PDB file of N, CA, C and O in Angstrom:
ATOM      1  N   MET A   1      -7.439   0.975 -20.931  1.00  0.00           N
ATOM      2  CA  MET A   1      -7.293   1.110 -19.493  1.00  0.00           C
ATOM      3  C   MET A   1      -5.816   1.315 -19.159  1.00  0.00           C
ATOM      4  O   MET A   1      -4.963   0.521 -19.556  1.00  0.00           O
ATOM      5  N   GLN A   2      -5.530   2.373 -18.437  1.00  0.00           N
ATOM      6  CA  GLN A   2      -4.152   2.700 -18.078  1.00  0.00           C
ATOM      7  C   GLN A   2      -3.744   1.915 -16.832  1.00  0.00           C
ATOM      8  O   GLN A   2      -4.518   1.793 -15.882  1.00  0.00           O
ATOM      9  N   LYS A   3      -2.520   1.386 -16.849  1.00  0.00           N
ATOM     10  CA  LYS A   3      -2.024   0.628 -15.699  1.00  0.00           C
ATOM     11  C   LYS A   3      -1.113   1.507 -14.859  1.00  0.00           C
ATOM     12  O   LYS A   3      -0.356   2.325 -15.383  1.00  0.00           O
ATOM     13  N   HIS A   4      -1.197   1.327 -13.564  1.00  0.00           N
ATOM     14  CA  HIS A   4      -0.352   2.037 -12.608  1.00  0.00           C
ATOM     15  C   HIS A   4       0.339   1.000 -11.737  1.00  0.00           C
ATOM     16  O   HIS A   4      -0.253  -0.019 -11.383  1.00  0.00           O
ATOM     17  N   ARG A   5       1.585   1.265 -11.398  1.00  0.00           N
ATOM     18  CA  ARG A   5       2.348   0.347 -10.558  1.00  0.00           C
ATOM     19  C   ARG A   5       2.769   1.096  -9.294  1.00  0.00           C
ATOM     20  O   ARG A   5       3.303   2.202  -9.368  1.00  0.00           O
ATOM     21  N   PHE A   6       2.523   0.481  -8.134  1.00  0.00           N
ATOM     22  CA  PHE A   6       2.860   1.096  -6.857  1.00  0.00           C
ATOM     23  C   PHE A   6       3.616   0.106  -5.981  1.00  0.00           C
ATOM     24  O   PHE A   6       3.342  -1.094  -5.989  1.00  0.00           O
ATOM     25  N   LYS A   7       4.566   0.633  -5.233  1.00  0.00           N
ATOM     26  CA  LYS A   7       5.250  -0.178  -4.229  1.00  0.00           C
ATOM     27  C   LYS A   7       4.318  -0.305  -3.031  1.00  0.00           C
ATOM     28  O   LYS A   7       3.621   0.644  -2.671  1.00  0.00           O
ATOM     29  N   VAL A   8       4.312  -1.482  -2.418  1.00  0.00           N
ATOM     30  CA  VAL A   8       3.511  -1.720  -1.227  1.00  0.00           C
ATOM     31  C   VAL A   8       4.404  -2.285  -0.129  1.00  0.00           C
ATOM     32  O   VAL A   8       5.434  -2.900  -0.403  1.00  0.00           O
ATOM     33  N   ILE A   9       3.998  -2.071   1.101  1.00  0.00           N
ATOM     34  CA  ILE A   9       4.728  -2.618   2.249  1.00  0.00           C
ATOM     35  C   ILE A   9       3.793  -3.564   2.980  1.00  0.00           C
ATOM     36  O   ILE A   9       2.696  -3.180   3.385  1.00  0.00           O
ATOM     37  N   LEU A  10       4.231  -4.795   3.146  1.00  0.00           N
ATOM     38  CA  LEU A  10       3.470  -5.802   3.885  1.00  0.00           C
ATOM     39  C   LEU A  10       4.151  -6.006   5.233  1.00  0.00           C
ATOM     40  O   LEU A  10       5.363  -6.214   5.302  1.00  0.00           O
ATOM     41  N   GLU A  11       3.372  -5.946   6.288  1.00  0.00           N
ATOM     42  CA  GLU A  11       3.907  -6.154   7.639  1.00  0.00           C
ATOM     43  C   GLU A  11       3.084  -7.224   8.343  1.00  0.00           C
ATOM     44  O   GLU A  11       1.854  -7.171   8.351  1.00  0.00           O
ATOM     45  N   TRP A  12       3.771  -8.189   8.930  1.00  0.00           N
ATOM     46  CA  TRP A  12       3.106  -9.232   9.695  1.00  0.00           C
ATOM     47  C   TRP A  12       2.626  -8.633  11.012  1.00  0.00           C
ATOM     48  O   TRP A  12       3.367  -7.891  11.656  1.00  0.00           O
ATOM     49  N   ASP A  13       1.408  -8.943  11.417  1.00  0.00           N
ATOM     50  CA  ASP A  13       0.840  -8.439  12.660  1.00  0.00           C
ATOM     51  C   ASP A  13       0.814  -9.576  13.672  1.00  0.00           C
ATOM     52  O   ASP A  13      -0.024 -10.473  13.586  1.00  0.00           O
ATOM     53  N   ASP A  14       1.740  -9.535  14.634  1.00  0.00           N
ATOM     54  CA  ASP A  14       1.829 -10.593  15.653  1.00  0.00           C
ATOM     55  C   ASP A  14       0.585 -10.667  16.531  1.00  0.00           C
ATOM     56  O   ASP A  14       0.203 -11.751  16.971  1.00  0.00           O
ATOM     57  N   ASN A  15      -0.047  -9.532  16.788  1.00  0.00           N
ATOM     58  CA  ASN A  15      -1.214  -9.512  17.686  1.00  0.00           C
ATOM     59  C   ASN A  15      -2.443 -10.146  17.064  1.00  0.00           C
ATOM     60  O   ASN A  15      -3.087 -10.995  17.679  1.00  0.00           O
ATOM     61  N   ASP A  16      -2.770  -9.739  15.846  1.00  0.00           N
ATOM     62  CA  ASP A  16      -3.990 -10.215  15.196  1.00  0.00           C
ATOM     63  C   ASP A  16      -3.745 -11.305  14.166  1.00  0.00           C
ATOM     64  O   ASP A  16      -4.690 -11.938  13.696  1.00  0.00           O
ATOM     65  N   GLY A  17      -2.488 -11.529  13.813  1.00  0.00           N
ATOM     66  CA  GLY A  17      -2.178 -12.449  12.729  1.00  0.00           C
ATOM     67  C   GLY A  17      -2.492 -11.789  11.406  1.00  0.00           C
ATOM     68  O   GLY A  17      -3.209 -10.789  11.377  1.00  0.00           O
ATOM     69  N   GLY A  18      -1.992 -12.303  10.345  1.00  0.00           N
ATOM     70  CA  GLY A  18      -2.235 -11.729   9.029  1.00  0.00           C
ATOM     71  C   GLY A  18      -1.285 -10.587   8.719  1.00  0.00           C
ATOM     72  O   GLY A  18      -0.364 -10.296   9.483  1.00  0.00           O
ATOM     73  N   TYR A  19      -1.525  -9.950   7.591  1.00  0.00           N
ATOM     74  CA  TYR A  19      -0.642  -8.912   7.081  1.00  0.00           C
ATOM     75  C   TYR A  19      -1.386  -7.591   6.921  1.00  0.00           C
ATOM     76  O   TYR A  19      -2.536  -7.558   6.485  1.00  0.00           O
ATOM     77  N   THR A  20      -0.713  -6.515   7.278  1.00  0.00           N
ATOM     78  CA  THR A  20      -1.195  -5.167   7.008  1.00  0.00           C
ATOM     79  C   THR A  20      -0.409  -4.664   5.803  1.00  0.00           C
ATOM     80  O   THR A  20       0.806  -4.845   5.729  1.00  0.00           O
ATOM     81  N   VAL A  21      -1.103  -4.035   4.864  1.00  0.00           N
ATOM     82  CA  VAL A  21      -0.459  -3.548   3.645  1.00  0.00           C
ATOM     83  C   VAL A  21      -0.707  -2.053   3.506  1.00  0.00           C
ATOM     84  O   VAL A  21      -1.840  -1.591   3.640  1.00  0.00           O
ATOM     85  N   THR A  22       0.352  -1.302   3.238  1.00  0.00           N
ATOM     86  CA  THR A  22       0.238   0.132   3.002  1.00  0.00           C
ATOM     87  C   THR A  22       0.879   0.478   1.663  1.00  0.00           C
ATOM     88  O   THR A  22       1.703  -0.272   1.139  1.00  0.00           O
ATOM     89  N   VAL A  23       0.485   1.626   1.121  1.00  0.00           N
ATOM     90  CA  VAL A  23       1.021   2.128  -0.144  1.00  0.00           C
ATOM     91  C   VAL A  23       1.632   3.494   0.151  1.00  0.00           C
ATOM     92  O   VAL A  23       0.901   4.478   0.270  1.00  0.00           O
ATOM     93  N   PRO A  24       2.959   3.577   0.272  1.00  0.00           N
ATOM     94  CA  PRO A  24       3.590   4.840   0.643  1.00  0.00           C
ATOM     95  C   PRO A  24       3.231   6.018  -0.263  1.00  0.00           C
ATOM     96  O   PRO A  24       3.154   7.150   0.215  1.00  0.00           O
ATOM     97  N   ALA A  25       3.012   5.786  -1.541  1.00  0.00           N
ATOM     98  CA  ALA A  25       2.696   6.866  -2.478  1.00  0.00           C
ATOM     99  C   ALA A  25       1.257   7.353  -2.353  1.00  0.00           C
ATOM    100  O   ALA A  25       0.908   8.396  -2.905  1.00  0.00           O
ATOM    101  N   LEU A  26       0.409   6.602  -1.626  1.00  0.00           N
ATOM    102  CA  LEU A  26      -0.997   6.950  -1.481  1.00  0.00           C
ATOM    103  C   LEU A  26      -1.334   7.016   0.007  1.00  0.00           C
ATOM    104  O   LEU A  26      -1.800   6.030   0.579  1.00  0.00           O
ATOM    105  N   PRO A  27      -1.106   8.158   0.632  1.00  0.00           N
ATOM    106  CA  PRO A  27      -1.323   8.279   2.080  1.00  0.00           C
ATOM    107  C   PRO A  27      -2.727   7.834   2.491  1.00  0.00           C
ATOM    108  O   PRO A  27      -3.729   8.260   1.917  1.00  0.00           O
ATOM    109  N   GLY A  28      -2.765   6.968   3.497  1.00  0.00           N
ATOM    110  CA  GLY A  28      -4.044   6.479   4.000  1.00  0.00           C
ATOM    111  C   GLY A  28      -4.572   5.250   3.285  1.00  0.00           C
ATOM    112  O   GLY A  28      -5.590   4.690   3.692  1.00  0.00           O
ATOM    113  N   CYS A  29      -3.901   4.820   2.233  1.00  0.00           N
ATOM    114  CA  CYS A  29      -4.330   3.623   1.506  1.00  0.00           C
ATOM    115  C   CYS A  29      -3.742   2.414   2.232  1.00  0.00           C
ATOM    116  O   CYS A  29      -2.547   2.135   2.133  1.00  0.00           O
ATOM    117  N   ILE A  30      -4.599   1.708   2.958  1.00  0.00           N
ATOM    118  CA  ILE A  30      -4.151   0.609   3.808  1.00  0.00           C
ATOM    119  C   ILE A  30      -5.232  -0.468   3.844  1.00  0.00           C
ATOM    120  O   ILE A  30      -6.424  -0.169   3.780  1.00  0.00           O
ATOM    121  N   THR A  31      -4.806  -1.704   3.947  1.00  0.00           N
ATOM    122  CA  THR A  31      -5.737  -2.820   4.091  1.00  0.00           C
ATOM    123  C   THR A  31      -4.997  -3.962   4.758  1.00  0.00           C
ATOM    124  O   THR A  31      -3.859  -3.802   5.200  1.00  0.00           O
ATOM    125  N   GLU A  32      -5.638  -5.105   4.830  1.00  0.00           N
ATOM    126  CA  GLU A  32      -5.010  -6.259   5.461  1.00  0.00           C
ATOM    127  C   GLU A  32      -5.520  -7.542   4.832  1.00  0.00           C
ATOM    128  O   GLU A  32      -6.475  -7.536   4.055  1.00  0.00           O
ATOM    129  N   GLY A  33      -4.869  -8.638   5.178  1.00  0.00           N
ATOM    130  CA  GLY A  33      -5.295  -9.951   4.720  1.00  0.00           C
ATOM    131  C   GLY A  33      -4.677 -11.023   5.585  1.00  0.00           C
ATOM    132  O   GLY A  33      -3.629 -10.814   6.195  1.00  0.00           O
ATOM    133  N   ASP A  34      -5.325 -12.174   5.639  1.00  0.00           N
ATOM    134  CA  ASP A  34      -4.814 -13.279   6.446  1.00  0.00           C
ATOM    135  C   ASP A  34      -3.562 -13.902   5.848  1.00  0.00           C
ATOM    136  O   ASP A  34      -2.715 -14.426   6.571  1.00  0.00           O
ATOM    137  N   THR A  35      -3.446 -13.843   4.517  1.00  0.00           N
ATOM    138  CA  THR A  35      -2.277 -14.386   3.822  1.00  0.00           C
ATOM    139  C   THR A  35      -1.674 -13.279   2.954  1.00  0.00           C
ATOM    140  O   THR A  35      -2.302 -12.243   2.735  1.00  0.00           O
ATOM    141  N   ILE A  36      -0.475 -13.501   2.470  1.00  0.00           N
ATOM    142  CA  ILE A  36       0.147 -12.522   1.569  1.00  0.00           C
ATOM    143  C   ILE A  36      -0.712 -12.358   0.328  1.00  0.00           C
ATOM    144  O   ILE A  36      -0.955 -11.234  -0.111  1.00  0.00           O
ATOM    145  N   GLN A  37      -1.170 -13.451  -0.240  1.00  0.00           N
ATOM    146  CA  GLN A  37      -1.993 -13.389  -1.454  1.00  0.00           C
ATOM    147  C   GLN A  37      -3.266 -12.584  -1.219  1.00  0.00           C
ATOM    148  O   GLN A  37      -3.620 -11.727  -2.028  1.00  0.00           O
ATOM    149  N   GLU A  38      -3.950 -12.855  -0.117  1.00  0.00           N
ATOM    150  CA  GLU A  38      -5.173 -12.119   0.194  1.00  0.00           C
ATOM    151  C   GLU A  38      -4.874 -10.636   0.414  1.00  0.00           C
ATOM    152  O   GLU A  38      -5.624  -9.775  -0.046  1.00  0.00           O
ATOM    153  N   ALA A  39      -3.789 -10.339   1.108  1.00  0.00           N
ATOM    154  CA  ALA A  39      -3.419  -8.945   1.356  1.00  0.00           C
ATOM    155  C   ALA A  39      -3.123  -8.214   0.046  1.00  0.00           C
ATOM    156  O   ALA A  39      -3.517  -7.060  -0.122  1.00  0.00           O
ATOM    157  N   LEU A  40      -2.430  -8.882  -0.886  1.00  0.00           N
ATOM    158  CA  LEU A  40      -2.124  -8.255  -2.172  1.00  0.00           C
ATOM    159  C   LEU A  40      -3.381  -8.042  -3.013  1.00  0.00           C
ATOM    160  O   LEU A  40      -3.504  -7.025  -3.695  1.00  0.00           O
ATOM    161  N   GLU A  41      -4.300  -8.982  -2.968  1.00  0.00           N
ATOM    162  CA  GLU A  41      -5.571  -8.808  -3.687  1.00  0.00           C
ATOM    163  C   GLU A  41      -6.364  -7.645  -3.089  1.00  0.00           C
ATOM    164  O   GLU A  41      -6.949  -6.841  -3.814  1.00  0.00           O
ATOM    165  N   ASN A  42      -6.374  -7.568  -1.756  1.00  0.00           N
ATOM    166  CA  ASN A  42      -7.111  -6.493  -1.095  1.00  0.00           C
ATOM    167  C   ASN A  42      -6.508  -5.125  -1.385  1.00  0.00           C
ATOM    168  O   ASN A  42      -7.236  -4.145  -1.544  1.00  0.00           O
ATOM    169  N   ILE A  43      -5.174  -5.053  -1.456  1.00  0.00           N
ATOM    170  CA  ILE A  43      -4.552  -3.748  -1.705  1.00  0.00           C
ATOM    171  C   ILE A  43      -4.786  -3.307  -3.150  1.00  0.00           C
ATOM    172  O   ILE A  43      -4.873  -2.109  -3.416  1.00  0.00           O
ATOM    173  N   GLN A  44      -4.889  -4.233  -4.067  1.00  0.00           N
ATOM    174  CA  GLN A  44      -5.219  -3.852  -5.449  1.00  0.00           C
ATOM    175  C   GLN A  44      -6.587  -3.184  -5.492  1.00  0.00           C
ATOM    176  O   GLN A  44      -6.773  -2.165  -6.157  1.00  0.00           O
ATOM    177  N   GLU A  45      -7.537  -3.768  -4.777  1.00  0.00           N
ATOM    178  CA  GLU A  45      -8.887  -3.194  -4.707  1.00  0.00           C
ATOM    179  C   GLU A  45      -8.855  -1.823  -4.023  1.00  0.00           C
ATOM    180  O   GLU A  45      -9.515  -0.885  -4.471  1.00  0.00           O
ATOM    181  N   ALA A  46      -8.083  -1.713  -2.935  1.00  0.00           N
ATOM    182  CA  ALA A  46      -7.984  -0.441  -2.211  1.00  0.00           C
ATOM    183  C   ALA A  46      -7.347   0.643  -3.088  1.00  0.00           C
ATOM    184  O   ALA A  46      -7.778   1.796  -3.059  1.00  0.00           O
ATOM    185  N   ILE A  47      -6.327   0.277  -3.863  1.00  0.00           N
ATOM    186  CA  ILE A  47      -5.677   1.244  -4.750  1.00  0.00           C
ATOM    187  C   ILE A  47      -6.654   1.715  -5.824  1.00  0.00           C
ATOM    188  O   ILE A  47      -6.743   2.911  -6.104  1.00  0.00           O
ATOM    189  N   ARG A  48      -7.385   0.780  -6.425  1.00  0.00           N
ATOM    190  CA  ARG A  48      -8.381   1.171  -7.437  1.00  0.00           C
ATOM    191  C   ARG A  48      -9.382   2.160  -6.848  1.00  0.00           C
ATOM    192  O   ARG A  48      -9.697   3.174  -7.472  1.00  0.00           O
ATOM    193  N   GLY A  49      -9.875   1.872  -5.663  1.00  0.00           N
ATOM    194  CA  GLY A  49     -10.823   2.766  -5.012  1.00  0.00           C
ATOM    195  C   GLY A  49     -10.214   4.124  -4.715  1.00  0.00           C
ATOM    196  O   GLY A  49     -10.870   5.150  -4.895  1.00  0.00           O
ATOM    197  N   TYR A  50      -8.988   4.144  -4.268  1.00  0.00           N
ATOM    198  CA  TYR A  50      -8.283   5.385  -3.956  1.00  0.00           C
ATOM    199  C   TYR A  50      -8.147   6.233  -5.218  1.00  0.00           C
ATOM    200  O   TYR A  50      -8.433   7.430  -5.203  1.00  0.00           O
ATOM    201  N   LEU A  51      -7.706   5.602  -6.319  1.00  0.00           N
ATOM    202  CA  LEU A  51      -7.508   6.341  -7.575  1.00  0.00           C
ATOM    203  C   LEU A  51      -8.838   6.833  -8.143  1.00  0.00           C
ATOM    204  O   LEU A  51      -8.912   7.939  -8.678  1.00  0.00           O
ATOM    205  N   GLU A  52      -9.886   6.020  -8.031  1.00  0.00           N
ATOM    206  CA  GLU A  52     -11.212   6.440  -8.493  1.00  0.00           C
ATOM    207  C   GLU A  52     -11.703   7.641  -7.683  1.00  0.00           C
ATOM    208  O   GLU A  52     -12.305   8.561  -8.236  1.00  0.00           O
ATOM    209  N   ALA A  53     -11.447   7.630  -6.374  1.00  0.00           N
ATOM    210  CA  ALA A  53     -11.849   8.757  -5.530  1.00  0.00           C
ATOM    211  C   ALA A  53     -11.106  10.031  -5.937  1.00  0.00           C
ATOM    212  O   ALA A  53     -11.694  11.112  -5.962  1.00  0.00           O
ATOM    213  N   LEU A  54      -9.815   9.906  -6.256  1.00  0.00           N
ATOM    214  CA  LEU A  54      -9.058  11.074  -6.718  1.00  0.00           C
ATOM    215  C   LEU A  54      -9.688  11.642  -7.997  1.00  0.00           C
ATOM    216  O   LEU A  54      -9.853  12.854  -8.131  1.00  0.00           O
ATOM    217  N   LYS A  55     -10.036  10.756  -8.930  1.00  0.00           N
ATOM    218  CA  LYS A  55     -10.662  11.204 -10.182  1.00  0.00           C
ATOM    219  C   LYS A  55     -11.969  11.929  -9.919  1.00  0.00           C
ATOM    220  O   LYS A  55     -12.213  12.998 -10.479  1.00  0.00           O
ATOM    221  N   LEU A  56     -12.817  11.352  -9.062  1.00  0.00           N
ATOM    222  CA  LEU A  56     -14.109  11.959  -8.747  1.00  0.00           C
ATOM    223  C   LEU A  56     -13.951  13.337  -8.102  1.00  0.00           C
ATOM    224  O   LEU A  56     -14.782  14.223  -8.301  1.00  0.00           O
ATOM    225  N   GLN A  57     -12.883  13.507  -7.334  1.00  0.00           N
ATOM    226  CA  GLN A  57     -12.619  14.782  -6.675  1.00  0.00           C
ATOM    227  C   GLN A  57     -11.916  15.773  -7.592  1.00  0.00           C
ATOM    228  O   GLN A  57     -11.696  16.925  -7.219  1.00  0.00           O
ATOM    229  N   GLY A  58     -11.566  15.323  -8.794  1.00  0.00           N
ATOM    230  CA  GLY A  58     -10.862  16.189  -9.733  1.00  0.00           C
ATOM    231  C   GLY A  58      -9.411  16.415  -9.357  1.00  0.00           C
ATOM    232  O   GLY A  58      -8.784  17.370  -9.815  1.00  0.00           O
ATOM    233  N   ARG A  59      -8.883  15.540  -8.529  1.00  0.00           N
ATOM    234  CA  ARG A  59      -7.485  15.660  -8.114  1.00  0.00           C
ATOM    235  C   ARG A  59      -6.617  14.828  -9.038  1.00  0.00           C
ATOM    236  O   ARG A  59      -7.081  13.821  -9.575  1.00  0.00           O
ATOM    237  N   PRO A  60      -5.360  15.227  -9.238  1.00  0.00           N
ATOM    238  CA  PRO A  60      -4.488  14.494 -10.151  1.00  0.00           C
ATOM    239  C   PRO A  60      -4.069  13.138  -9.575  1.00  0.00           C
ATOM    240  O   PRO A  60      -3.911  12.977  -8.364  1.00  0.00           O
ATOM    241  N   LEU A  61      -3.897  12.183 -10.467  1.00  0.00           N
ATOM    242  CA  LEU A  61      -3.357  10.891 -10.067  1.00  0.00           C
ATOM    243  C   LEU A  61      -1.852  11.036  -9.891  1.00  0.00           C
ATOM    244  O   LEU A  61      -1.232  11.858 -10.565  1.00  0.00           O
ATOM    245  N   PRO A  62      -1.254  10.254  -8.999  1.00  0.00           N
ATOM    246  CA  PRO A  62       0.206  10.318  -8.851  1.00  0.00           C
ATOM    247  C   PRO A  62       0.878  10.020 -10.190  1.00  0.00           C
ATOM    248  O   PRO A  62       0.512   9.068 -10.879  1.00  0.00           O
ATOM    249  N   GLU A  63       1.858  10.839 -10.550  1.00  0.00           N
ATOM    250  CA  GLU A  63       2.536  10.645 -11.831  1.00  0.00           C
ATOM    251  C   GLU A  63       3.519   9.491 -11.788  1.00  0.00           C
ATOM    252  O   GLU A  63       3.695   8.778 -12.775  1.00  0.00           O
ATOM    253  N   LYS A  64       4.167   9.308 -10.629  1.00  0.00           N
ATOM    254  CA  LYS A  64       5.096   8.189 -10.507  1.00  0.00           C
ATOM    255  C   LYS A  64       5.155   7.754  -9.057  1.00  0.00           C
ATOM    256  O   LYS A  64       4.770   8.495  -8.152  1.00  0.00           O
ATOM    257  N   ASP A  65       5.632   6.568  -8.856  1.00  0.00           N
ATOM    258  CA  ASP A  65       5.752   6.020  -7.514  1.00  0.00           C
ATOM    259  C   ASP A  65       6.939   6.669  -6.815  1.00  0.00           C
ATOM    260  O   ASP A  65       7.819   7.231  -7.466  1.00  0.00           O
ATOM    261  N   ILE A  66       6.959   6.591  -5.500  1.00  0.00           N
ATOM    262  CA  ILE A  66       8.053   7.163  -4.737  1.00  0.00           C
ATOM    263  C   ILE A  66       9.234   6.209  -4.718  1.00  0.00           C
ATOM    264  O   ILE A  66       9.079   5.006  -4.932  1.00  0.00           O
ATOM    265  N   GLN A  67      10.427   6.763  -4.456  1.00  0.00           N
ATOM    266  CA  GLN A  67      11.587   5.904  -4.242  1.00  0.00           C
ATOM    267  C   GLN A  67      11.464   5.363  -2.830  1.00  0.00           C
ATOM    268  O   GLN A  67      11.144   6.102  -1.899  1.00  0.00           O
ATOM    269  N   LEU A  68      11.711   4.103  -2.676  1.00  0.00           N
ATOM    270  CA  LEU A  68      11.553   3.467  -1.380  1.00  0.00           C
ATOM    271  C   LEU A  68      12.812   2.688  -1.063  1.00  0.00           C
ATOM    272  O   LEU A  68      13.280   1.884  -1.870  1.00  0.00           O
ATOM    273  N   PHE A  69      13.350   2.929   0.104  1.00  0.00           N
ATOM    274  CA  PHE A  69      14.538   2.216   0.550  1.00  0.00           C
ATOM    275  C   PHE A  69      14.185   1.491   1.830  1.00  0.00           C
ATOM    276  O   PHE A  69      13.495   2.034   2.693  1.00  0.00           O
ATOM    277  N   TYR A  70      14.645   0.298   1.947  1.00  0.00           N
ATOM    278  CA  TYR A  70      14.363  -0.496   3.127  1.00  0.00           C
ATOM    279  C   TYR A  70      15.685  -0.933   3.714  1.00  0.00           C
ATOM    280  O   TYR A  70      16.536  -1.473   3.007  1.00  0.00           O
ATOM    281  N   GLY A  71      15.861  -0.707   4.982  1.00  0.00           N
ATOM    282  CA  GLY A  71      17.119  -1.072   5.623  1.00  0.00           C
ATOM    283  C   GLY A  71      16.883  -1.502   7.058  1.00  0.00           C
ATOM    284  O   GLY A  71      15.751  -1.606   7.529  1.00  0.00           O
ATOM    285  N   GLU A  72      17.962  -1.741   7.711  1.00  0.00           N
ATOM    286  CA  GLU A  72      17.916  -2.189   9.093  1.00  0.00           C
ATOM    287  C   GLU A  72      19.027  -1.493   9.854  1.00  0.00           C
ATOM    288  O   GLU A  72      20.142  -1.370   9.346  1.00  0.00           O
ATOM    289  N   VAL A  73      18.743  -1.039  11.054  1.00  0.00           N
ATOM    290  CA  VAL A  73      19.757  -0.440  11.895  1.00  0.00           C
ATOM    291  C   VAL A  73      19.734  -1.141  13.244  1.00  0.00           C
ATOM    292  O   VAL A  73      18.707  -1.671  13.668  1.00  0.00           O
ATOM    293  N   GLU A  74      20.865  -1.133  13.902  1.00  0.00           N
ATOM    294  CA  GLU A  74      20.955  -1.737  15.221  1.00  0.00           C
ATOM    295  C   GLU A  74      21.203  -0.636  16.236  1.00  0.00           C
ATOM    296  O   GLU A  74      22.037   0.242  16.017  1.00  0.00           O
ATOM    297  N   VAL A  75      20.481  -0.683  17.344  1.00  0.00           N
ATOM    298  CA  VAL A  75      20.604   0.338  18.376  1.00  0.00           C
ATOM    299  C   VAL A  75      20.850  -0.353  19.712  1.00  0.00           C
ATOM    300  O   VAL A  75      20.157  -1.308  20.063  1.00  0.00           O
ATOM    301  N   SER A  76      21.832   0.131  20.447  1.00  0.00           N
ATOM    302  CA  SER A  76      22.113  -0.419  21.784  1.00  0.00           C
ATOM    303  C   SER A  76      21.504   0.490  22.837  1.00  0.00           C
ATOM    304  O   SER A  76      21.518   1.713  22.700  1.00  0.00           O
ATOM    305  N   LEU A  77      20.977  -0.109  23.875  1.00  0.00           N
ATOM    306  CA  LEU A  77      20.429   0.644  25.011  1.00  0.00           C
ATOM    307  C   LEU A  77      21.196   0.349  26.252  1.00  0.00           C
ATOM    308  O   LEU A  77      20.883   0.889  27.313  1.00  0.00           O
TER     309      LEU A  77
END
């Protein structure tokens, strides 16, 4: 079994509580969880499903993850 590693982004949702998780290298691959642990478990399942769907469609799997930079900017109004 081949292993794949992907960067994920977890965002706290103030309105609903819990975390939303996205995978920048896999457009549309998104899930959520009440805790960080639950969100990470859910995104693993979502990634597996996404990759299986690519295989079934005969589309190539991503060869490598994207470079991801995270920063902060300040803006005055």
